[in-house]
Backbone as a chain_set.jsonl record, in Angstrom:
{"seq": "MPTALWIAHVQVTDAEAYGKYAALAGPAIAAHGGYFLARGGRYVQLEGNDRPRNVVARFPSLEKAVECYHSEAYQAALSHARGASVRDLMVVEEAE", "coords": {"N": [[25.84, 15.358, -2.384], [23.635, 13.3, -4.209], [20.189, 12.768, -3.512], [18.04, 9.835, -3.098], [15.762, 7.505, -4.706], [13.442, 5.078, -3.244], [11.854, 2.674, -4.837], [9.03, 0.741, -5.238], [7.013, -1.691, -6.505], [4.187, -3.517, -5.896], [2.23, -6.413, -5.469], [0.095, -7.556, -3.165], [-0.423, -10.736, -1.795], [-0.965, -11.756, 0.72], [-2.752, -10.257, 2.937], [-2.67, -10.094, 5.863], [-0.246, -10.884, 6.796], [1.437, -9.22, 5.256], [0.708, -6.858, 6.193], [2.026, -6.985, 8.582], [4.77, -6.591, 7.895], [4.642, -4.128, 6.904], [4.228, -2.598, 9.014], [6.569, -2.88, 10.285], [8.458, -2.308, 8.458], [8.235, 0.486, 8.106], [9.311, 2.113, 10.485], [11.874, 1.141, 10.037], [12.857, 2.265, 7.549], [12.708, 4.84, 8.233], [14.587, 5.09, 10.204], [16.779, 4.929, 8.71], [16.877, 7.477, 7.497], [15.115, 7.693, 5.718], [11.782, 8.642, 4.016], [8.5, 8.647, 3.197], [7.129, 9.323, 0.044], [5.177, 8.531, -1.477], [2.581, 6.211, -1.112], [0.849, 3.609, -1.906], [-1.337, 4.946, -2.993], [-3.547, 6.443, -5.354], [-3.124, 5.738, -8.792], [-2.067, 5.499, -12.25], [-1.477, 3.052, -14.513], [0.623, 2.93, -17.201], [2.367, 1.762, -18.69], [3.971, -1.592, -18.859], [4.224, -3.823, -16.214], [1.4, -4.339, -13.991], [1.0, -3.347, -10.876], [-0.743, -3.321, -7.94], [-0.178, -1.85, -5.446], [1.76, 0.766, -4.923], [4.933, 2.193, -3.848], [7.078, 4.927, -2.921], [10.003, 6.135, -1.511], [12.118, 8.574, -0.023], [15.313, 8.773, 0.222], [18.442, 10.039, 2.075], [20.607, 9.366, 0.56], [21.735, 7.123, -2.203], [23.333, 5.11, -0.973], [22.533, 5.123, 1.526], [19.979, 4.155, 1.155], [20.239, 1.65, 0.211], [21.697, 0.542, 2.293], [19.821, 0.522, 4.224], [17.906, -1.485, 3.271], [19.565, -3.699, 3.486], [19.816, -3.782, 6.251], [19.309, -5.162, 9.596], [16.843, -4.713, 10.776], [15.2, -4.067, 8.76], [15.523, -6.408, 7.188], [14.108, -8.188, 8.784], [11.47, -7.112, 8.83], [11.154, -7.566, 6.256], [10.998, -10.258, 5.997], [8.253, -10.952, 6.537], [7.076, -10.193, 4.278], [8.129, -11.717, 2.325], [6.66, -14.338, 0.392], [4.152, -13.326, 1.023], [3.55, -11.374, -0.841], [4.184, -10.261, -4.425], [6.819, -8.534, -5.471], [8.608, -5.818, -6.911], [11.644, -3.929, -6.546], [13.529, -1.061, -6.471], [16.255, 1.046, -6.321], [16.992, 4.366, -7.132], [19.076, 7.058, -7.855], [18.272, 10.576, -7.547], [18.171, 13.301, -9.876], [20.4, 15.852, -10.147]], "CA": [[25.384, 13.823, -2.824], [22.311, 13.348, -4.684], [19.232, 11.862, -2.923], [17.733, 8.58, -3.809], [14.319, 6.997, -4.426], [13.433, 3.524, -3.258], [10.617, 2.362, -5.703], [8.184, -0.532, -5.022], [5.805, -2.003, -7.16], [3.743, -4.652, -5.132], [0.953, -7.076, -5.446], [-0.081, -8.165, -1.884], [-1.213, -11.712, -1.691], [-1.574, -12.197, 1.934], [-2.746, -8.975, 3.566], [-2.361, -10.123, 7.222], [1.375, -11.164, 6.7], [2.072, -8.085, 4.557], [0.553, -5.77, 7.379], [3.189, -6.951, 9.773], [5.861, -6.196, 7.019], [4.456, -2.566, 6.678], [4.41, -2.176, 10.402], [7.979, -2.979, 10.975], [9.302, -1.398, 7.474], [8.174, 1.827, 7.988], [10.389, 2.593, 11.143], [13.17, 0.689, 9.553], [13.012, 3.164, 6.58], [12.878, 6.123, 8.978], [15.85, 4.993, 10.958], [17.829, 5.261, 7.714], [16.639, 8.914, 6.999], [13.947, 7.403, 4.598], [10.566, 9.107, 4.163], [7.58, 8.182, 2.206], [6.485, 10.323, -0.729], [3.637, 7.971, -2.107], [2.365, 4.651, -0.462], [-0.424, 2.938, -2.018], [-2.334, 6.033, -3.435], [-4.207, 6.417, -6.691], [-2.166, 5.486, -9.721], [-2.579, 5.12, -13.576], [-0.451, 2.133, -15.194], [0.538, 3.263, -18.546], [3.236, 0.718, -19.313], [4.636, -2.506, -17.89], [3.336, -4.831, -15.311], [0.516, -3.576, -13.111], [1.047, -3.915, -9.36], [-1.878, -2.366, -7.301], [0.601, -1.043, -4.519], [3.001, 1.319, -5.491], [5.567, 2.836, -2.938], [8.124, 5.606, -3.296], [10.448, 6.803, -0.276], [13.362, 9.063, -0.552], [16.627, 8.693, 1.292], [19.593, 11.008, 1.823], [21.591, 8.996, -0.66], [21.684, 5.625, -2.672], [24.182, 4.294, -0.194], [21.777, 4.964, 2.878], [18.72, 3.326, 0.997], [20.992, 0.169, 0.346], [22.141, 0.18, 3.822], [18.521, 0.191, 4.824], [17.589, -2.735, 2.737], [20.259, -4.818, 4.278], [19.882, -3.767, 7.813], [18.694, -6.295, 10.255], [15.61, -4.107, 10.979], [14.436, -4.007, 7.439], [15.316, -7.709, 6.772], [13.02, -8.828, 9.902], [10.345, -6.661, 8.245], [10.999, -8.266, 4.775], [10.73, -11.681, 6.234], [6.899, -11.237, 6.49], [6.454, -9.849, 2.899], [8.226, -12.883, 1.445], [5.536, -15.306, 0.412], [2.908, -12.419, 1.037], [3.55, -10.333, -2.019], [5.08, -10.311, -5.495], [7.378, -7.178, -5.644], [9.677, -5.373, -7.681], [12.161, -3.12, -5.72], [14.553, -0.442, -7.095], [16.7, 2.31, -5.765], [17.731, 5.33, -8.146], [19.577, 8.453, -7.55], [17.654, 11.715, -8.228], [18.92, 14.158, -10.786], [20.722, 17.056, -9.223]], "C": [[24.049, 13.847, -3.182], [21.418, 12.425, -3.83], [18.672, 10.724, -3.708], [16.321, 8.268, -3.787], [14.223, 5.526, -4.247], [11.891, 3.593, -3.905], [10.187, 0.993, -5.802], [7.262, -0.644, -5.722], [5.413, -3.505, -6.637], [2.364, -5.054, -5.464], [0.864, -8.068, -4.007], [-1.148, -9.58, -2.134], [-1.724, -12.268, -0.392], [-1.609, -11.068, 2.684], [-2.414, -9.009, 4.982], [-0.761, -10.081, 7.512], [1.941, -9.818, 6.198], [1.84, -6.845, 5.554], [1.607, -5.806, 8.379], [4.482, -6.698, 9.173], [5.823, -4.684, 7.208], [4.565, -2.162, 7.907], [5.816, -2.128, 10.805], [8.943, -2.221, 9.732], [9.473, -0.132, 7.377], [9.287, 2.637, 9.249], [11.702, 2.112, 10.858], [13.862, 1.86, 8.548], [13.486, 4.459, 7.292], [14.318, 6.141, 9.707], [17.044, 5.366, 9.994], [17.722, 6.527, 7.002], [15.681, 8.972, 5.788], [12.561, 8.3, 4.913], [9.685, 8.946, 3.065], [7.051, 9.415, 1.424], [4.999, 9.668, -1.192], [3.679, 6.424, -1.497], [1.003, 4.136, -0.487], [-1.527, 3.734, -2.445], [-2.839, 5.611, -4.63], [-2.995, 6.346, -7.645], [-2.685, 5.254, -11.204], [-1.365, 4.376, -14.212], [-0.686, 2.461, -16.52], [1.449, 2.227, -19.424], [3.695, -0.355, -18.388], [3.685, -3.235, -17.12], [2.626, -3.942, -14.193], [0.53, -4.415, -11.764], [0.194, -3.022, -8.695], [-1.154, -1.432, -6.181], [1.777, -0.474, -5.067], [3.898, 2.347, -4.279], [6.714, 3.657, -3.264], [8.56, 6.409, -1.94], [11.754, 7.332, -0.672], [14.28, 8.98, 0.678], [17.723, 9.713, 1.091], [20.596, 10.773, 0.765], [21.216, 7.419, -1.049], [22.356, 4.764, -1.645], [23.119, 4.268, 1.072], [20.4, 4.152, 2.415], [19.304, 1.761, 0.822], [21.33, -0.411, 1.584], [20.88, -0.117, 4.679], [18.024, -1.051, 4.546], [18.232, -3.791, 3.492], [20.535, -4.739, 5.652], [19.012, -4.865, 8.429], [17.278, -5.812, 10.607], [14.651, -4.256, 9.865], [14.278, -5.544, 6.821], [14.456, -8.389, 7.87], [11.639, -8.296, 9.267], [10.222, -7.659, 6.961], [10.648, -9.886, 4.925], [9.03, -12.076, 6.235], [6.263, -10.757, 5.092], [6.8, -11.083, 2.086], [7.126, -13.907, 1.678], [3.951, -14.667, 0.669], [2.61, -11.585, 0.157], [4.41, -10.809, -3.131], [5.355, -8.805, -5.482], [8.471, -7.018, -6.629], [10.192, -4.208, -6.913], [13.436, -2.475, -6.431], [15.049, 0.669, -6.138], [17.513, 3.156, -6.746], [17.955, 6.433, -7.764], [18.69, 9.518, -8.159], [18.591, 12.329, -8.835], [19.206, 15.307, -9.893], [20.312, 18.172, -9.946]], "O": [[23.268, 14.44, -2.437], [21.888, 11.352, -3.452], [18.842, 10.684, -4.927], [15.644, 8.739, -2.873], [14.841, 4.768, -4.996], [10.992, 4.359, -3.559], [10.869, 0.144, -6.375], [6.467, 0.295, -5.719], [6.108, -4.495, -6.868], [1.464, -4.249, -5.702], [1.483, -9.123, -3.866], [-2.311, -9.526, -2.535], [-2.666, -13.056, -0.315], [-0.535, -10.733, 3.183], [-1.867, -8.002, 5.429], [-0.206, -9.346, 8.328], [2.924, -9.355, 6.776], [2.687, -5.961, 5.685], [2.027, -4.798, 8.947], [5.405, -6.573, 9.977], [6.803, -4.052, 7.605], [5.149, -1.079, 7.953], [6.18, -1.321, 11.661], [9.995, -1.647, 10.013], [10.411, 0.446, 6.829], [9.966, 3.615, 8.934], [12.658, 2.649, 11.417], [15.012, 2.286, 8.652], [14.516, 5.046, 6.963], [15.039, 7.139, 9.733], [18.057, 5.962, 10.358], [18.388, 6.711, 5.983], [15.476, 9.942, 5.059], [12.338, 8.613, 6.082], [10.152, 9.118, 1.939], [6.598, 10.396, 2.014], [3.932, 10.283, -1.22], [4.657, 5.678, -1.464], [0.187, 4.138, 0.435], [-2.662, 3.281, -2.298], [-2.618, 4.458, -5.001], [-1.932, 6.865, -7.305], [-3.818, 4.783, -11.296], [-0.328, 5.001, -14.431], [-1.79, 2.383, -17.059], [1.253, 1.959, -20.61], [3.816, -0.09, -17.192], [2.479, -3.247, -17.365], [3.183, -3.01, -13.612], [0.234, -5.592, -11.554], [0.419, -1.829, -8.899], [-1.574, -0.282, -6.049], [2.671, -1.128, -5.603], [3.271, 3.334, -3.894], [7.504, 3.067, -4.001], [7.785, 7.156, -1.342], [12.465, 6.75, -1.491], [13.961, 9.107, 1.86], [17.892, 10.203, -0.026], [21.27, 11.631, 0.196], [20.548, 6.67, -0.337], [21.883, 3.64, -1.48], [22.961, 3.154, 1.571], [19.774, 3.542, 3.281], [18.722, 0.809, 1.343], [21.268, -1.605, 1.877], [20.894, -0.862, 5.659], [17.685, -1.766, 5.489], [17.595, -4.67, 4.071], [21.347, -5.473, 6.216], [18.098, -5.395, 7.798], [16.475, -6.736, 10.73], [13.463, -4.533, 10.032], [13.305, -5.922, 6.169], [14.114, -9.502, 7.471], [10.709, -9.1, 9.212], [9.261, -8.406, 6.777], [10.113, -10.567, 4.051], [8.595, -13.203, 5.999], [5.07, -10.931, 4.844], [5.996, -11.525, 1.265], [6.724, -14.282, 2.779], [2.888, -15.277, 0.559], [1.532, -10.992, 0.196], [5.283, -11.651, -2.916], [4.468, -7.951, -5.479], [9.13, -7.952, -7.085], [9.337, -3.402, -6.548], [14.299, -3.204, -6.921], [14.313, 1.139, -5.27], [18.596, 2.744, -7.16], [17.006, 7.01, -7.233], [18.355, 9.338, -9.33], [19.77, 12.111, -8.556], [18.421, 15.694, -9.028], [20.44, 19.299, -9.468]]}, "num_chains": 1, "name": "protein.A"}
């Protein structure tokens, strides 16, 4: 089964509330086998919408990433990001 990447492009509008999200989201992601490959580092925007925070996490499968998103723990974290950020989030399977 191919692994999957969780890719988020984020513009934080309320750093304090978003910090609460980040503190809770990391453990929720780890609990589903996810780990971060990139988290807010340097980047170069070549096309599309520029969002200053970019996050990539790898999961064991697309299903595990989606399961994480819908989990109680991640939804509790996400409640702090709503209204504190503008986000695009997708999950894509990696090529085998």
